[in-house]
C-alpha positions as protocol buffer text, in pm:
chain_id: "A"
residue {
  index: 1
  type: UNK
  ca { x: -3180 y: -2459 z: -597 }
}
residue {
  index: 2
  type: UNK
  ca { x: -2997 y: -2625 z: -874 }
}
residue {
  index: 3
  type: UNK
  ca { x: -2883 y: -2983 z: -772 }
}
residue {
  index: 4
  type: UNK
  ca { x: -2520 y: -2908 z: -857 }
}
residue {
  index: 5
  type: UNK
  ca { x: -2529 y: -2567 z: -716 }
}
residue {
  index: 6
  type: UNK
  ca { x: -2244 y: -2594 z: -478 }
}
residue {
  index: 7
  type: UNK
  ca { x: -2022 y: -2778 z: -717 }
}
residue {
  index: 8
  type: UNK
  ca { x: -2085 y: -2498 z: -975 }
}
residue {
  index: 9
  type: UNK
  ca { x: -2024 y: -2228 z: -698 }
}
residue {
  index: 10
  type: UNK
  ca { x: -1684 y: -2390 z: -623 }
}
residue {
  index: 11
  type: UNK
  ca { x: -1576 y: -2406 z: -989 }
}
residue {
  index: 12
  type: UNK
  ca { x: -1682 y: -2053 z: -1074 }
}
residue {
  index: 13
  type: UNK
  ca { x: -1504 y: -1924 z: -773 }
}
residue {
  index: 14
  type: UNK
  ca { x: -1190 y: -2108 z: -872 }
}
residue {
  index: 15
  type: UNK
  ca { x: -1215 y: -1968 z: -1214 }
}
residue {
  index: 16
  type: UNK
  ca { x: -1240 y: -1617 z: -1075 }
}
residue {
  index: 17
  type: UNK
  ca { x: -925 y: -1674 z: -864 }
}
residue {
  index: 18
  type: UNK
  ca { x: -739 y: -1805 z: -1160 }
}
residue {
  index: 19
  type: UNK
  ca { x: -846 y: -1488 z: -1365 }
}
residue {
  index: 20
  type: UNK
  ca { x: -729 y: -1280 z: -1070 }
}
residue {
  index: 21
  type: UNK
  ca { x: -381 y: -1430 z: -1033 }
}
residue {
  index: 22
  type: UNK
  ca { x: -299 y: -1654 z: -1332 }
}
residue {
  index: 23
  type: UNK
  ca { x: -383 y: -1420 z: -1630 }
}
residue {
  index: 24
  type: UNK
  ca { x: -164 y: -1149 z: -1774 }
}
residue {
  index: 25
  type: UNK
  ca { x: -406 y: -879 z: -1676 }
}
residue {
  index: 26
  type: UNK
  ca { x: -441 y: -1025 z: -1327 }
}
residue {
  index: 27
  type: UNK
  ca { x: -74 y: -1068 z: -1274 }
}
residue {
  index: 28
  type: UNK
  ca { x: -19 y: -708 z: -1396 }
}
residue {
  index: 29
  type: UNK
  ca { x: -263 y: -577 z: -1139 }
}
residue {
  index: 30
  type: UNK
  ca { x: -107 y: -789 z: -865 }
}
residue {
  index: 31
  type: UNK
  ca { x: 255 y: -671 z: -946 }
}
residue {
  index: 32
  type: UNK
  ca { x: 129 y: -303 z: -970 }
}
residue {
  index: 33
  type: UNK
  ca { x: -47 y: -342 z: -623 }
}
residue {
  index: 34
  type: UNK
  ca { x: 259 y: -505 z: -476 }
}
residue {
  index: 35
  type: UNK
  ca { x: 490 y: -230 z: -593 }
}
residue {
  index: 36
  type: UNK
  ca { x: 265 y: 48 z: -464 }
}
residue {
  index: 37
  type: UNK
  ca { x: 225 y: -144 z: -131 }
}
residue {
  index: 38
  type: UNK
  ca { x: 604 y: -192 z: -105 }
}
residue {
  index: 39
  type: UNK
  ca { x: 652 y: 194 z: -100 }
}
residue {
  index: 40
  type: UNK
  ca { x: 355 y: 247 z: 134 }
}
residue {
  index: 41
  type: UNK
  ca { x: 502 y: -24 z: 370 }
}
residue {
  index: 42
  type: UNK
  ca { x: 867 y: 114 z: 360 }
}
residue {
  index: 43
  type: UNK
  ca { x: 798 y: 485 z: 392 }
}
residue {
  index: 44
  type: UNK
  ca { x: 481 y: 618 z: 535 }
}
residue {
  index: 45
  type: UNK
  ca { x: 374 y: 305 z: 734 }
}
residue {
  index: 46
  type: UNK
  ca { x: 723 y: 251 z: 869 }
}
residue {
  index: 47
  type: UNK
  ca { x: 782 y: 619 z: 946 }
}
residue {
  index: 48
  type: UNK
  ca { x: 447 y: 653 z: 1124 }
}
residue {
  index: 49
  type: UNK
  ca { x: 522 y: 328 z: 1324 }
}
residue {
  index: 50
  type: UNK
  ca { x: 865 y: 465 z: 1427 }
}
residue {
  index: 51
  type: UNK
  ca { x: 699 y: 789 z: 1551 }
}
residue {
  index: 52
  type: UNK
  ca { x: 457 y: 580 z: 1746 }
}
residue {
  index: 53
  type: UNK
  ca { x: 739 y: 383 z: 1918 }
}
residue {
  index: 54
  type: UNK
  ca { x: 907 y: 716 z: 2008 }
}
residue {
  index: 55
  type: UNK
  ca { x: 573 y: 857 z: 2145 }
}
residue {
  index: 56
  type: UNK
  ca { x: 517 y: 557 z: 2365 }
}
residue {
  index: 57
  type: UNK
  ca { x: 874 y: 592 z: 2509 }
}
residue {
  index: 58
  type: UNK
  ca { x: 822 y: 962 z: 2603 }
}
residue {
  index: 59
  type: UNK
  ca { x: 512 y: 889 z: 2839 }
}
residue {
  index: 60
  type: UNK
  ca { x: 358 y: 1223 z: 2778 }
}
residue {
  index: 61
  type: UNK
  ca { x: -3 y: 1285 z: 2867 }
}
residue {
  index: 62
  type: UNK
  ca { x: -60 y: 1439 z: 2537 }
}
residue {
  index: 63
  type: UNK
  ca { x: 115 y: 1376 z: 2214 }
}
residue {
  index: 64
  type: UNK
  ca { x: 153 y: 1518 z: 1857 }
}
residue {
  index: 65
  type: UNK
  ca { x: -74 y: 1232 z: 1734 }
}
residue {
  index: 66
  type: UNK
  ca { x: -344 y: 1351 z: 1959 }
}
residue {
  index: 67
  type: UNK
  ca { x: -293 y: 1702 z: 1843 }
}
residue {
  index: 68
  type: UNK
  ca { x: -342 y: 1610 z: 1476 }
}
residue {
  index: 69
  type: UNK
  ca { x: -638 y: 1370 z: 1549 }
}
residue {
  index: 70
  type: UNK
  ca { x: -458 y: 1030 z: 1517 }
}
residue {
  index: 71
  type: UNK
  ca { x: -442 y: 954 z: 1882 }
}
residue {
  index: 72
  type: UNK
  ca { x: -621 y: 632 z: 1812 }
}
residue {
  index: 73
  type: UNK
  ca { x: -318 y: 479 z: 1666 }
}
residue {
  index: 74
  type: UNK
  ca { x: -172 y: 457 z: 2011 }
}
residue {
  index: 75
  type: UNK
  ca { x: -456 y: 208 z: 2109 }
}
residue {
  index: 76
  type: UNK
  ca { x: -279 y: -81 z: 1944 }
}
residue {
  index: 77
  type: UNK
  ca { x: 3 y: -244 z: 2149 }
}
residue {
  index: 78
  type: UNK
  ca { x: 199 y: -289 z: 1830 }
}
residue {
  index: 79
  type: UNK
  ca { x: 254 y: 38 z: 1650 }
}
residue {
  index: 80
  type: UNK
  ca { x: 290 y: -108 z: 1305 }
}
residue {
  index: 81
  type: UNK
  ca { x: -46 y: -282 z: 1327 }
}
residue {
  index: 82
  type: UNK
  ca { x: -204 y: 42 z: 1446 }
}
residue {
  index: 83
  type: UNK
  ca { x: -72 y: 228 z: 1138 }
}
residue {
  index: 84
  type: UNK
  ca { x: -162 y: -62 z: 906 }
}
residue {
  index: 85
  type: UNK
  ca { x: -518 y: -63 z: 1050 }
}
residue {
  index: 86
  type: UNK
  ca { x: -573 y: 300 z: 938 }
}
residue {
  index: 87
  type: UNK
  ca { x: -415 y: 245 z: 608 }
}
residue {
  index: 88
  type: UNK
  ca { x: -613 y: -78 z: 538 }
}
residue {
  index: 89
  type: UNK
  ca { x: -949 y: 80 z: 623 }
}
residue {
  index: 90
  type: UNK
  ca { x: -876 y: 352 z: 375 }
}
residue {
  index: 91
  type: UNK
  ca { x: -723 y: 162 z: 98 }
}
residue {
  index: 92
  type: UNK
  ca { x: -907 y: -166 z: 65 }
}
residue {
  index: 93
  type: UNK
  ca { x: -1271 y: -43 z: 58 }
}
residue {
  index: 94
  type: UNK
  ca { x: -1173 y: 185 z: -219 }
}
residue {
  index: 95
  type: UNK
  ca { x: -973 y: -78 z: -402 }
}
residue {
  index: 96
  type: UNK
  ca { x: -1267 y: -314 z: -369 }
}
residue {
  index: 97
  type: UNK
  ca { x: -1480 y: -95 z: -602 }
}
residue {
  index: 98
  type: UNK
  ca { x: -1220 y: -129 z: -873 }
}
residue {
  index: 99
  type: UNK
  ca { x: -1136 y: -510 z: -822 }
}
residue {
  index: 100
  type: UNK
  ca { x: -1496 y: -612 z: -793 }
}
residue {
  index: 101
  type: UNK
  ca { x: -1642 y: -398 z: -1076 }
}
residue {
  index: 102
  type: UNK
  ca { x: -1638 y: -669 z: -1348 }
}
residue {
  index: 103
  type: UNK
  ca { x: -1811 y: -964 z: -1195 }
}
residue {
  index: 104
  type: UNK
  ca { x: -2069 y: -1035 z: -1470 }
}
residue {
  index: 105
  type: UNK
  ca { x: -2091 y: -702 z: -1674 }
}
residue {
  index: 106
  type: UNK
  ca { x: -1827 y: -760 z: -1941 }
}
residue {
  index: 107
  type: UNK
  ca { x: -1959 y: -1122 z: -2002 }
}
residue {
  index: 108
  type: UNK
  ca { x: -2310 y: -978 z: -2069 }
}
residue {
  index: 109
  type: UNK
  ca { x: -2176 y: -710 z: -2300 }
}
residue {
  index: 110
  type: UNK
  ca { x: -1986 y: -979 z: -2504 }
}
residue {
  index: 111
  type: UNK
  ca { x: -2287 y: -1203 z: -2508 }
}
residue {
  index: 112
  type: UNK
  ca { x: -2102 y: -1489 z: -2331 }
}
residue {
  index: 113
  type: UNK
  ca { x: -2306 y: -1481 z: -2019 }
}
residue {
  index: 114
  type: UNK
  ca { x: -2598 y: -1670 z: -2191 }
}
residue {
  index: 115
  type: UNK
  ca { x: -2355 y: -1941 z: -2281 }
}
residue {
  index: 116
  type: UNK
  ca { x: -2221 y: -1980 z: -1925 }
}
residue {
  index: 117
  type: UNK
  ca { x: -2569 y: -2013 z: -1777 }
}
residue {
  index: 118
  type: UNK
  ca { x: -2642 y: -2292 z: -2009 }
}
residue {
  index: 119
  type: UNK
  ca { x: -2405 y: -2515 z: -1785 }
}
residue {
  index: 120
  type: UNK
  ca { x: -2478 y: -2338 z: -1448 }
}
residue {
  index: 121
  type: UNK
  ca { x: -2747 y: -2143 z: -1277 }
}
residue {
  index: 122
  type: UNK
  ca { x: -2770 y: -1773 z: -1256 }
}
residue {
  index: 123
  type: UNK
  ca { x: -2746 y: -1800 z: -881 }
}
residue {
  index: 124
  type: UNK
  ca { x: -2424 y: -2007 z: -888 }
}
residue {
  index: 125
  type: UNK
  ca { x: -2277 y: -1766 z: -1141 }
}
residue {
  index: 126
  type: UNK
  ca { x: -2366 y: -1460 z: -936 }
}
residue {
  index: 127
  type: UNK
  ca { x: -2257 y: -1591 z: -592 }
}
residue {
  index: 128
  type: UNK
  ca { x: -1961 y: -1780 z: -736 }
}
residue {
  index: 129
  type: UNK
  ca { x: -1815 y: -1466 z: -896 }
}
residue {
  index: 130
  type: UNK
  ca { x: -1885 y: -1280 z: -570 }
}
residue {
  index: 131
  type: UNK
  ca { x: -1707 y: -1537 z: -344 }
}
residue {
  index: 132
  type: UNK
  ca { x: -1402 y: -1557 z: -600 }
}
residue {
  index: 133
  type: UNK
  ca { x: -1370 y: -1178 z: -600 }
}
residue {
  index: 134
  type: UNK
  ca { x: -1386 y: -1163 z: -225 }
}
residue {
  index: 135
  type: UNK
  ca { x: -1130 y: -1427 z: -196 }
}
residue {
  index: 136
  type: UNK
  ca { x: -891 y: -1235 z: -410 }
}
residue {
  index: 137
  type: UNK
  ca { x: -928 y: -939 z: -183 }
}
residue {
  index: 138
  type: UNK
  ca { x: -886 y: -1153 z: 133 }
}
residue {
  index: 139
  type: UNK
  ca { x: -549 y: -1296 z: -9 }
}
residue {
  index: 140
  type: UNK
  ca { x: -429 y: -938 z: -90 }
}
residue {
  index: 141
  type: UNK
  ca { x: -546 y: -826 z: 262 }
}
residue {
  index: 142
  type: UNK
  ca { x: -358 y: -1124 z: 423 }
}
residue {
  index: 143
  type: UNK
  ca { x: -42 y: -1060 z: 211 }
}
residue {
  index: 144
  type: UNK
  ca { x: -28 y: -689 z: 323 }
}
residue {
  index: 145
  type: UNK
  ca { x: -90 y: -793 z: 675 }
}
residue {
  index: 146
  type: UNK
  ca { x: 185 y: -1048 z: 682 }
}
residue {
  index: 147
  type: UNK
  ca { x: 414 y: -808 z: 515 }
}
residue {
  index: 148
  type: UNK
  ca { x: 352 y: -572 z: 811 }
}
residue {
  index: 149
  type: UNK
  ca { x: 418 y: -857 z: 1056 }
}
residue {
  index: 150
  type: UNK
  ca { x: 763 y: -891 z: 889 }
}
residue {
  index: 151
  type: UNK
  ca { x: 809 y: -529 z: 957 }
}
residue {
  index: 152
  type: UNK
  ca { x: 729 y: -583 z: 1324 }
}
residue {
  index: 153
  type: UNK
  ca { x: 968 y: -883 z: 1337 }
}
residue {
  index: 154
  type: UNK
  ca { x: 1236 y: -679 z: 1182 }
}
residue {
  index: 155
  type: UNK
  ca { x: 1216 y: -432 z: 1468 }
}
residue {
  index: 156
  type: UNK
  ca { x: 1170 y: -688 z: 1755 }
}
residue {
  index: 157
  type: UNK
  ca { x: 1147 y: -1067 z: 1677 }
}
residue {
  index: 158
  type: UNK
  ca { x: 1023 y: -1120 z: 2037 }
}
residue {
  index: 159
  type: UNK
  ca { x: 687 y: -978 z: 1940 }
}
residue {
  index: 160
  type: UNK
  ca { x: 591 y: -1270 z: 1724 }
}
residue {
  index: 161
  type: UNK
  ca { x: 355 y: -1455 z: 1967 }
}
residue {
  index: 162
  type: UNK
  ca { x: 179 y: -1136 z: 2066 }
}
residue {
  index: 163
  type: UNK
  ca { x: 153 y: -1017 z: 1710 }
}
residue {
  index: 164
  type: UNK
  ca { x: -47 y: -1316 z: 1575 }
}
residue {
  index: 165
  type: UNK
  ca { x: -374 y: -1237 z: 1740 }
}
residue {
  index: 166
  type: UNK
  ca { x: -369 y: -873 z: 1619 }
}
residue {
  index: 167
  type: UNK
  ca { x: -279 y: -1008 z: 1276 }
}
residue {
  index: 168
  type: UNK
  ca { x: -582 y: -1233 z: 1268 }
}
residue {
  index: 169
  type: UNK
  ca { x: -823 y: -987 z: 1395 }
}
residue {
  index: 170
  type: UNK
  ca { x: -707 y: -720 z: 1138 }
}
residue {
  index: 171
  type: UNK
  ca { x: -741 y: -964 z: 834 }
}
residue {
  index: 172
  type: UNK
  ca { x: -1095 y: -1069 z: 956 }
}
residue {
  index: 173
  type: UNK
  ca { x: -1205 y: -709 z: 1018 }
}
residue {
  index: 174
  type: UNK
  ca { x: -1065 y: -566 z: 690 }
}
residue {
  index: 175
  type: UNK
  ca { x: -1228 y: -854 z: 491 }
}
residue {
  index: 176
  type: UNK
  ca { x: -1559 y: -779 z: 663 }
}
residue {
  index: 177
  type: UNK
  ca { x: -1509 y: -404 z: 572 }
}
residue {
  index: 178
  type: UNK
  ca { x: -1475 y: -487 z: 196 }
}
residue {
  index: 179
  type: UNK
  ca { x: -1779 y: -723 z: 207 }
}
residue {
  index: 180
  type: UNK
  ca { x: -2056 y: -474 z: 148 }
}
residue {
  index: 181
  type: UNK
  ca { x: -1853 y: -289 z: -119 }
}
residue {
  index: 182
  type: UNK
  ca { x: -1797 y: -620 z: -309 }
}
residue {
  index: 183
  type: UNK
  ca { x: -2172 y: -702 z: -276 }
}
residue {
  index: 184
  type: UNK
  ca { x: -2262 y: -354 z: -404 }
}
residue {
  index: 185
  type: UNK
  ca { x: -2040 y: -414 z: -710 }
}
residue {
  index: 186
  type: UNK
  ca { x: -2187 y: -755 z: -764 }
}
residue {
  index: 187
  type: UNK
  ca { x: -2540 y: -582 z: -792 }
}
residue {
  index: 188
  type: UNK
  ca { x: -2418 y: -315 z: -1016 }
}
residue {
  index: 189
  type: UNK
  ca { x: -2226 y: -550 z: -1237 }
}
residue {
  index: 190
  type: UNK
  ca { x: -2544 y: -754 z: -1275 }
}
residue {
  index: 191
  type: UNK
  ca { x: -2723 y: -448 z: -1409 }
}
residue {
  index: 192
  type: UNK
  ca { x: -2465 y: -261 z: -1613 }
}
residue {
  index: 193
  type: UNK
  ca { x: -2269 y: -350 z: -1923 }
}
residue {
  index: 194
  type: UNK
  ca { x: -1912 y: -257 z: -1831 }
}
residue {
  index: 195
  type: UNK
  ca { x: -1680 y: -237 z: -1527 }
}
residue {
  index: 196
  type: UNK
  ca { x: -1623 y: 132 z: -1595 }
}
residue {
  index: 197
  type: UNK
  ca { x: -2004 y: 199 z: -1578 }
}
residue {
  index: 198
  type: UNK
  ca { x: -2026 y: -4 z: -1253 }
}
residue {
  index: 199
  type: UNK
  ca { x: -1732 y: 194 z: -1094 }
}
residue {
  index: 200
  type: UNK
  ca { x: -1878 y: 525 z: -1196 }
}
residue {
  index: 201
  type: UNK
  ca { x: -2222 y: 434 z: -1051 }
}
residue {
  index: 202
  type: UNK
  ca { x: -2071 y: 300 z: -736 }
}
residue {
  index: 203
  type: UNK
  ca { x: -1886 y: 630 z: -668 }
}
residue {
  index: 204
  type: UNK
  ca { x: -2197 y: 834 z: -757 }
}
residue {
  index: 205
  type: UNK
  ca { x: -2437 y: 622 z: -556 }
}
residue {
  index: 206
  type: UNK
  ca { x: -2211 y: 604 z: -252 }
}
residue {
  index: 207
  type: UNK
  ca { x: -2132 y: 970 z: -260 }
}
residue {
  index: 208
  type: UNK
  ca { x: -2488 y: 1099 z: -319 }
}
residue {
  index: 209
  type: UNK
  ca { x: -2652 y: 832 z: -89 }
}
residue {
  index: 210
  type: UNK
  ca { x: -2426 y: 935 z: 191 }
}
residue {
  index: 211
  type: UNK
  ca { x: -2478 y: 1306 z: 128 }
}
residue {
  index: 212
  type: UNK
  ca { x: -2849 y: 1279 z: 106 }
}
residue {
  index: 213
  type: UNK
  ca { x: -2906 y: 1063 z: 402 }
}
residue {
  index: 214
  type: UNK
  ca { x: -2667 y: 1277 z: 612 }
}
residue {
  index: 215
  type: UNK
  ca { x: -2840 y: 1588 z: 502 }
}
residue {
  index: 216
  type: UNK
  ca { x: -3189 y: 1460 z: 596 }
}
residue {
  index: 217
  type: UNK
  ca { x: -3068 y: 1311 z: 919 }
}
residue {
  index: 218
  type: UNK
  ca { x: -2934 y: 1644 z: 1022 }
}
residue {
  index: 219
  type: UNK
  ca { x: -3287 y: 1791 z: 1017 }
}
residue {
  index: 220
  type: UNK
  ca { x: -3477 y: 1486 z: 1099 }
}
residue {
  index: 221
  type: UNK
  ca { x: -3270 y: 1261 z: 1365 }
}
residue {
  index: 222
  type: UNK
  ca { x: -3529 y: 981 z: 1321 }
}
residue {
  index: 223
  type: UNK
  ca { x: -3377 y: 918 z: 971 }
}
residue {
  index: 224
  type: UNK
  ca { x: -3031 y: 856 z: 1116 }
}
residue {
  index: 225
  type: UNK
  ca { x: -3103 y: 480 z: 1112 }
}
residue {
  index: 226
  type: UNK
  ca { x: -3076 y: 494 z: 727 }
}
residue {
  index: 227
  type: UNK
  ca { x: -2709 y: 571 z: 756 }
}
residue {
  index: 228
  type: UNK
  ca { x: -2674 y: 195 z: 812 }
}
residue {
  index: 229
  type: UNK
  ca { x: -2754 y: 155 z: 430 }
}
residue {
  index: 230
  type: UNK
  ca { x: -2431 y: 320 z: 327 }
}
residue {
  index: 231
  type: UNK
  ca { x: -2151 y: 80 z: 274 }
}
residue {
  index: 232
  type: UNK
  ca { x: -1867 y: 167 z: 499 }
}
residue {
  index: 233
  type: UNK
  ca { x: -2077 y: 368 z: 730 }
}
residue {
  index: 234
  type: UNK
  ca { x: -1900 y: 213 z: 1032 }
}
residue {
  index: 235
  type: UNK
  ca { x: -1541 y: 271 z: 906 }
}
residue {
  index: 236
  type: UNK
  ca { x: -1472 y: 600 z: 1096 }
}
residue {
  index: 237
  type: UNK
  ca { x: -1596 y: 453 z: 1416 }
}
residue {
  index: 238
  type: UNK
  ca { x: -1403 y: 131 z: 1341 }
}
residue {
  index: 239
  type: UNK
  ca { x: -1081 y: 337 z: 1309 }
}
residue {
  index: 240
  type: UNK
  ca { x: -1116 y: 447 z: 1682 }
}
residue {
  index: 241
  type: UNK
  ca { x: -1124 y: 85 z: 1801 }
}
residue {
  index: 242
  type: UNK
  ca { x: -834 y: -156 z: 1850 }
}
residue {
  index: 243
  type: UNK
  ca { x: -774 y: -540 z: 1876 }
}
residue {
  index: 244
  type: UNK
  ca { x: -1079 y: -759 z: 1944 }
}
residue {
  index: 245
  type: UNK
  ca { x: -1300 y: -442 z: 2009 }
}
residue {
  index: 246
  type: UNK
  ca { x: -1317 y: -397 z: 1639 }
}
residue {
  index: 247
  type: UNK
  ca { x: -1549 y: -699 z: 1605 }
}
residue {
  index: 248
  type: UNK
  ca { x: -1830 y: -538 z: 1793 }
}
residue {
  index: 249
  type: UNK
  ca { x: -1922 y: -355 z: 1470 }
}
residue {
  index: 250
  type: UNK
  ca { x: -1908 y: -669 z: 1248 }
}
residue {
  index: 251
  type: UNK
  ca { x: -2286 y: -686 z: 1224 }
}
residue {
  index: 252
  type: UNK
  ca { x: -2309 y: -375 z: 1013 }
}
residue {
  index: 253
  type: UNK
  ca { x: -2114 y: -497 z: 712 }
}
residue {
  index: 254
  type: UNK
  ca { x: -2273 y: -838 z: 740 }
}
residue {
  index: 255
  type: UNK
  ca { x: -2618 y: -701 z: 728 }
}
residue {
  index: 256
  type: UNK
  ca { x: -2542 y: -447 z: 449 }
}
residue {
  index: 257
  type: UNK
  ca { x: -2396 y: -742 z: 245 }
}
residue {
  index: 258
  type: UNK
  ca { x: -2708 y: -959 z: 294 }
}
residue {
  index: 259
  type: UNK
  ca { x: -2935 y: -671 z: 162 }
}
residue {
  index: 260
  type: UNK
  ca { x: -2700 y: -589 z: -139 }
}
residue {
  index: 261
  type: UNK
  ca { x: -2657 y: -955 z: -227 }
}
residue {
  index: 262
  type: UNK
  ca { x: -3039 y: -1006 z: -217 }
}
residue {
  index: 263
  type: UNK
  ca { x: -3081 y: -707 z: -427 }
}
residue {
  index: 264
  type: UNK
  ca { x: -2805 y: -823 z: -675 }
}
residue {
  index: 265
  type: UNK
  ca { x: -2964 y: -1175 z: -706 }
}
residue {
  index: 266
  type: UNK
  ca { x: -3296 y: -1018 z: -778 }
}
residue {
  index: 267
  type: UNK
  ca { x: -3143 y: -814 z: -1055 }
}
residue {
  index: 268
  type: UNK
  ca { x: -2952 y: -1101 z: -1186 }
}
residue {
  index: 269
  type: UNK
  ca { x: -3269 y: -1319 z: -1202 }
}
residue {
  index: 270
  type: UNK
  ca { x: -3460 y: -1070 z: -1401 }
}
residue {
  index: 271
  type: UNK
  ca { x: -3184 y: -918 z: -1611 }
}
residue {
  index: 272
  type: UNK
  ca { x: -3164 y: -1007 z: -1975 }
}
residue {
  index: 273
  type: UNK
  ca { x: -2847 y: -1193 z: -2065 }
}
């Protein structure tokens, strides 16, 4: 390990954060995301949360949400967080593929990567970019979660103390959910020459890997274990859980991320700059 590894790691992560929030392109992306999220928060999320509040007040044994397959929304004591949980598990893993696509690929295409590694190691560059991109996503996740908290407090300010634990567990779990996607993009970015190529290959690999493994596992149940290799494999099961129960599947994205980061580091160490 390079003697200044952690110092370089911190500097590269900070640069990635600045690139995500302090550049014209980064600010445009953040503003676009904020506008889209504003309409999601104000209309579908708020509407679904209001529907849940009404359902809980009726005390029926069955409900419209059970009928359409979204009965798991009722597991959350605060309806807004139940709806946000479902939205977040759908939006942020997909968004991660776009946000994390250009970790090292464009620098390699421009030829600037070889100059960067003159002052830092390949490991610090690879992991520094990964941590920086993950931090950007964690900030966006936290911002959307806090906006949902404001929606909860607008409806009932007395829920503040009971809402905080749910807020924390959602931020942690959604960040864990995007972890393997970010690691997958780090590995692809280390190999390919553009963010567009990395995004395309990520979608192709993710789709075909899921289809092939699921197909073989259908005929050979012993191969079902290989589903753990698919980033986001646990998301459908995770959507059926609530509150602290959601952490019981945390080991899956952590193990997937370790494997993908090890693969990405191996590619980065051997790839021509």
